[in-house]
N, C-alpha and C positions, 0 to 999 in steps of 0.2 A: 504494500500500500504506501503511495507517494505522501511524503510528510508534508502538511501544509506550514505555508509559510504565513506569518502573521505582520502586516503591513499597517505603519502610520503613516499618512499623509499631509504634509506641512507643506502649504502654500497660503499665501494672503489674498488669493483670488477663487472665489467661490467656484465660477465656471471650472476654471482649471480643477480645484480638487473634484469636482464632480465629473469632470470628462476623464482624470485618471481613475477616480474609484470604478467607473463604469467599466475602462477599458480592462483593467486588472480583475475587477470581480470575475470576468468571463472565462480565467483560468480557472479549473477546477483546484489546483494547488494552493491557489493564492486564496486570502482571508483579509478582508481591509477592516482591521479592529478600531480604528479612530480615524480622525482629520483634527489639523489644528492649522489655524489662521495665521500664527505669528509664531517666532523663535521661542518664547517663553511658555507659551501655550504646548509648544512641540514637545519642550523637556518635561514638562509637568506628566502629559497623557503618556509619553515614554515611560516616567517613573512608574505611573499607575498602570499601564497596560502590558508593559514589557514585550514591546513587538521585535519580531525578529529581524527585521528592516525598517527603516525609516525613512522614505523620498522626503529629502530637503529641499526647499526652493530657497535659492542664494541669498536672493534680494528680498527681504521681507522689512514689513515696519520697523520704524526705529525703535531701539531698547534692545533687540536681541536678533541679530540675523541670522542667516543662515550656518556661518561659519562659527560665529560666537555659542549659537546653538549646540553645533555639533561637537565643539569643545566639552561643554558643560556635560551633552548626554555621555561621551564617549567615556569620560571621567566617573560618571554615575554609575553606568551602563556599559562596562568593557565589553560584553557577546552580543551587542547589539549593532549591526551594521547598518553605517548610513550611506545612502548614495545622494549626492547632490544633483538637482535638477536644476539646471539655469538658460538662460537666454544668452550668457557671455560665454564665447569659445577661447577667450584671451588666455595664452600661457599662465597669465600673471595670476589668474582666481586658480587654475590647476594645482600650483604650487602651494598656494594657501590652504585649499581643500584639501590636498593628501598630509599637509602639516596638521592639520584639525584634527584627523584620524578620522576622516572620510574611506570609505572602500570602494567609491565610485565616482563618477562625473560623466553625466549624461546632458546634452544640452535639449531645450524644449523642442526643438525642429525635427528630432530624431524621428524616425518610423516607429511605430507601434513595437514592432516585432523586437526592434532594439533596446526599447525598454524593460519588456519582458526579458529578454535576455541578460539583461544588466541586473534585474532584482534578483534573476533565479543565480548569478553569478555572485554577487556579495553575499548573499543567502550562505553560497557553498565555503566562503572563505576566502573568495579569489577579490583581486582589484580589478573591476571594470574602467578604462578609459574609453571613453567615445573615441574612433579611430581617428580624427584630427588632433583630439587634443593627445595621444598616443604618439603621432608623429611629430608633436610640438616639442614635448617633454625629452625626445632623445633628439630633435635637432638642437636643443638648445644646451643640452648637456654636453653634444660634440664640439658646437661653436663657441661656448662662452665657459664652461668649467666653473672655478671660480675666478674668474678672472675680474668678473664685474664688483666693482665696489660703489657703494652708495656713499655719495659727497655728505658730510656732516654740516648740513646747512639749513636743519630742520629749524633750527634756534632762530633763524631768520625770519620766519613765517610768525605772522600775528594769530593771535587767538583763533579768531574768525577765519584766516586762511587755513590752520590747521584744521579745524572744523569742516570747511569746503572742502577741502582735500582727501579728507577721511569718508565723505557722501559720496564723491567722486570713483571714488577708488570700490564703494560699496554697490556703486551699479545706478546710483539715481541720477535723473536728468537733470537739466538745468531747472526745469520749471520744478521738477519735486524739491530739488533743494529750495528754492525760493519760499515754496509753499511751506516747508517744514520752518525755515527758518525767520518766515514773515519778513522776508525781504523782496525786493524786486529781483525778476531775470535778470534785467540788464547789469544788478549790483552783482549778482552771482558770476556772469561773465567777467565783470571788472575782476571781480578775486581772483577768479580761474587765471585770468590773463597773467595777474600779478605774481600766482603763485607759480606757473611756470617760467615766468621771467627771472623770478628769486631762484628757480633752482637749476635754470638752466637746462629746460626741457622744451620740447617741441609737440608733443602727441598725447593724445589723451592712453594709450598704453604704457608709455614710459611713465607718466604718472600714477597708476595704478600699478607698475612694478615698483615705483619709488614706496608708495605706500604701502605696500607688502612687506619690502624690506625693512620699511620703520616699525612693523608690526601693528600699524594704525588699526588693520581689519578686526583685532581683537579686542578695540575698544567698544564699551557700550555706548551708544549715540546720547542718553539721556544723561551719563554724568560728565558729559563734556560740552552739553547745549550752553553756550551764551546767550544774552539778554537781546533780544530783536533791535535792529537798527531803525533809527528814526529820519 
């Protein structure tokens, strides 16, 4: 008899959770035991339900995103496997996901069959990487190794710039950042330009890579929120 895989789905979009639940419930060996709309609820429900696999959205509401939730979950439930589901396929996210303790990384536009394969793979103790992510991982190792060094210029950023840098790295758009910080999109764009100038960077992936190397994605947003600008 095939062993049932107990699955918890964590995503801040109801329609995504419903779609994943419908898809995975068609597999006779999958049992959807719960859903969560943010990182904190994901950790709480994981502790309560003790699923075999948690499908975790990377970018969720401020407070505890997918990566910080994964870190806490793996600390409390080391036998639970986390599969990160994300719209980003940048290698910067891949490295942070693996460091957090996740067993897999798959993009949201993957085929249904690939998601099912990923769930079964991580449940069996394997590491599942979406093909392009695996390719990026190998290429980065072969091309860069330990040569890349992060300049120690983080201290030149203002508190607001550090906050915006963290949110950019977590995948929030300029509009979402503006709404979260109660400032204008134009102000966000101005801060972003200043950040890139100070750090000597020119692209968004470079900003994300810098933030990861500085460990900024481990920070909880609420603990670092500064007052709105007038």
